[in-house]
C-alpha positions as CSV (number, residue, x, y, z in Angstrom):
1,M,39.2,50.8,68.9
2,A,36.2,53.1,68.5
3,R,32.8,51.5,69.1
4,L,30.7,51.8,66.0
5,P,27.0,50.8,65.4
6,S,26.7,47.2,64.1
7,A,25.4,48.3,60.7
8,E,28.4,50.7,60.3
9,R,30.9,48.0,61.3
10,R,29.3,45.6,58.8
11,R,29.7,48.2,56.1
12,Q,33.3,48.8,57.1
13,L,34.1,45.0,57.0
14,T,32.2,44.6,53.7
15,E,34.3,47.4,52.0
16,A,37.4,45.8,53.5
17,A,36.4,42.5,52.0
18,I,35.9,44.0,48.6
19,R,39.4,45.5,48.7
20,A,41.0,42.3,49.9
21,M,39.1,40.1,47.4
22,T,39.8,42.4,44.5
23,R,43.5,42.4,45.4
24,D,44.0,38.8,46.4
25,G,41.1,36.8,44.9
26,V,38.2,35.2,46.6
27,P,39.8,31.8,47.6
28,R,42.9,33.5,49.1
29,T,40.9,36.0,51.2
30,T,40.2,34.8,54.7
31,T,38.2,36.2,57.5
32,R,41.5,37.0,59.3
33,S,42.8,39.0,56.3
34,I,39.5,40.9,56.0
35,A,39.6,41.8,59.7
36,A,43.2,43.0,59.3
37,E,42.2,45.0,56.2
38,A,39.5,46.7,58.2
39,G,41.8,47.2,61.2
40,V,39.6,45.2,63.6
41,S,39.9,42.0,65.6
42,L,38.7,38.7,64.3
43,S,36.1,38.6,67.0
44,V,34.5,41.8,65.6
45,F,34.2,40.1,62.2
46,H,32.4,37.1,63.7
47,Y,30.2,39.4,65.7
48,C,29.0,41.1,62.6
49,F,28.8,38.1,60.2
50,D,27.5,34.7,61.1
51,S,29.0,33.0,58.1
52,K,31.1,33.5,54.9
53,Q,27.9,33.2,52.9
54,E,26.5,36.2,54.7
55,L,29.6,38.2,54.0
56,I,29.7,37.3,50.3
57,E,26.0,38.3,49.9
58,S,26.9,41.6,51.6
59,V,29.8,42.1,49.2
60,I,27.6,41.4,46.1
61,T,24.9,43.8,47.3
62,T,27.4,46.5,48.1
63,I,29.2,46.4,44.8
64,T,25.9,46.5,43.0
65,G,24.9,49.5,45.1
66,H,28.1,51.3,44.2
67,Y,27.1,51.7,40.6
68,V,23.3,51.6,40.9
69,A,23.4,54.9,42.9
70,L,25.3,56.5,40.0
71,V,22.9,55.1,37.4
72,R,19.8,56.3,39.3
73,E,21.2,59.8,39.5
74,A,22.1,59.7,35.8
75,I,18.7,58.8,34.6
76,R,17.0,61.9,35.8
77,P,14.7,63.0,32.9
78,R,16.4,64.8,30.0
79,E,15.0,66.3,26.8
80,T,14.3,62.9,25.3
81,L,14.0,59.3,26.5
82,R,16.9,58.3,24.4
83,E,19.2,60.9,26.0
84,T,18.1,59.7,29.5
85,V,18.7,56.1,28.8
86,R,22.0,56.8,27.2
87,A,23.1,58.8,30.3
88,G,22.2,55.8,32.5
89,F,24.3,53.4,30.4
90,Q,27.2,55.9,30.4
91,A,27.1,56.2,34.2
92,Y,27.3,52.4,34.5
93,W,30.1,52.2,31.9
94,D,32.1,54.9,33.6
95,H,32.0,52.9,36.8
96,V,33.2,49.8,34.9
97,S,36.1,51.7,33.4
98,A,37.0,53.3,36.7
99,H,36.7,50.2,38.9
100,P,37.4,47.1,36.7
101,G,38.6,45.2,39.7
102,E,35.3,45.4,41.4
103,H,33.5,44.1,38.3
104,M,36.0,41.3,37.9
105,L,35.3,40.4,41.4
106,T,31.6,39.9,40.7
107,Y,32.4,37.2,38.1
108,E,34.8,35.6,40.5
109,L,32.2,35.5,43.2
110,T,29.7,33.9,40.8
111,Q,32.1,31.2,39.9
112,Y,33.1,30.7,43.6
113,A,29.5,30.3,44.6
114,L,28.7,27.9,41.8
115,R,31.6,25.7,42.7
116,E,31.4,25.8,46.5
117,P,28.9,23.3,47.9
118,G,26.1,25.1,49.8
119,F,26.9,28.5,48.2
120,E,25.1,27.9,44.9
121,H,22.1,30.0,46.0
122,L,24.3,33.1,46.3
123,A,25.0,33.0,42.6
124,R,21.3,32.8,41.8
125,R,20.6,35.6,44.3
126,Q,23.3,37.7,42.6
127,Y,21.7,37.5,39.2
128,E,18.2,37.8,40.6
129,M,19.4,41.0,42.2
130,Y,20.7,42.3,38.9
131,C,17.2,41.7,37.3
132,D,15.4,43.3,40.3
133,T,17.7,46.3,40.1
134,Y,17.0,46.9,36.4
135,A,13.2,46.4,37.0
136,E,13.3,49.1,39.7
137,L,15.3,51.5,37.5
138,I,12.9,50.9,34.6
139,E,9.8,51.5,36.8
140,H,11.5,54.7,38.1
141,L,12.1,55.9,34.6
142,R,8.5,55.0,33.5
143,R,7.1,57.0,36.4
144,S,9.2,60.0,35.7
145,M,8.9,60.1,31.9
146,D,5.4,58.5,31.5
147,F,5.8,56.0,28.7
148,E,4.7,52.4,27.9
149,L,6.9,49.5,26.8
150,T,6.3,46.9,24.1
151,V,7.7,44.2,26.3
152,P,7.0,43.3,30.0
153,V,9.3,45.0,32.5
154,P,10.6,41.6,33.8
155,V,11.6,40.6,30.3
156,L,13.4,43.9,29.6
157,A,15.1,43.8,33.0
158,R,16.5,40.3,32.4
159,Y,17.6,41.3,28.9
160,L,19.4,44.4,30.2
161,A,21.0,42.3,33.0
162,A,22.3,39.7,30.5
163,M,23.4,42.4,28.1
164,T,25.4,44.4,30.6
165,D,26.8,41.3,32.1
166,G,28.2,40.1,28.7
167,L,29.3,43.6,27.8
168,T,31.2,44.0,31.0
169,L,33.0,40.7,30.7
170,N,34.0,41.6,27.1
171,Y,35.5,44.9,28.4
172,L,37.4,43.1,31.1
173,V,38.9,40.7,28.6
174,L,39.4,42.9,25.5
175,G,40.1,46.3,27.2
176,D,39.0,49.7,26.2
177,D,38.8,50.8,22.6
178,A,36.8,53.1,20.4
179,T,34.0,50.6,19.7
180,W,32.4,50.8,23.2
181,T,30.8,54.2,22.5
182,D,29.1,52.8,19.3
183,I,28.0,49.7,21.2
184,L,26.4,51.8,24.0
185,D,24.7,53.9,21.3
186,T,23.3,50.7,19.6
187,I,22.0,49.3,22.9
188,T,20.4,52.7,23.7
189,D,18.7,52.8,20.3
190,H,17.3,49.3,20.9
191,V,16.0,50.1,24.3
192,A,14.4,53.4,23.2
193,G,12.8,51.5,20.3
194,L,10.9,49.3,22.8
195,V,8.8,52.3,23.9
196,R,5.3,52.3,22.6
197,E,4.5,55.9,23.3
198,E,5.9,58.8,25.3
199,V,3.3,61.0,26.8
200,R,4.4,64.6,27.4
201,P,2.6,66.5,30.2
């Protein structure tokens, strides 16, 4: 077995955990099955992660990172703010459509953390991370396109986190249909309408 830096081995095990949990469900995924999925010994797993809590937090952070990178790339400034915002929502939605299992796993992880004694803080951290991520993306967009909002950034960030959370769950339950494009357009119009002014250089 090739020796890898600890950070790279953690990444390998986290991605293996995502695959195993997506396929088998969180309760049925064991540290042994994750190690087998990654092709490493159980001792390597325990060297990289001190606890199952630490692993779950890494899984949540990694899944979020999968689509945040795509959204950040998508919201490079376009001709109008509306076009830029719409591109960001589309990038997120494309990830949901392409990887529904990963997004389903995020809900399962939330429920697992809320029901498992001692894990409750992970569910809270998960949703705090969603809000923090939106706040960072909003600030990135404000800096690049120079505009002001009619609501505080933390309020808009929590609104967007709640909205995409509910929208994603609706998609996972109801499946794909023609209405999602109109829904994304409606959300985009609402967000663009919260801009007080847009200053052009």
